[in-house]
C-alpha angles and dihedrals in degrees: 000000000000103000093198090058090048092051091047091050092050092049092050094045098040109151093008101080134062091214117144132190093278102036095112092047091049091053091052092047090051087056092053099258124131115233140203115218138173109222118196130209139057101260091106097040110154092033106042123018116223110261096019119138109243133185119227123190123208119260108248125204090256096040114127116223113205135188110275094026113136109231138182104231147147121243120182090342096309126110121231141175094208144136130278100236099181141356124217118176104307094339128099126203110220120206141155127244092261097063099263112139117217097186147261121304138171126242089263088072095052112087106170147002126233112251106176148321109261098191143346124250112320111194 
């Protein structure tokens, strides 16, 4: 991905798009492709360091989602790489590693599962 083109697109379409920090990754995951992303923030401190490169695999039809899995998902319109805190029927409680609960979602809002950290912060 050409980051300069992405930045230009976002500047031009500011306020027009519902794009979040992981929109491009989610589109690739929906098409069955693994992605490498660099999430920022400290909500997953202790599990994922801010700025680390992480690999996410697409969620297949037969993929099992378990409590404590780290998933790339959308909750109330916002994108997160957070933990599955609980499972109830076909609903998943999404939370960070600091105890904050984002909310309940269905499998349709989970796009990928964390595979591994590729590298720590590279700046």
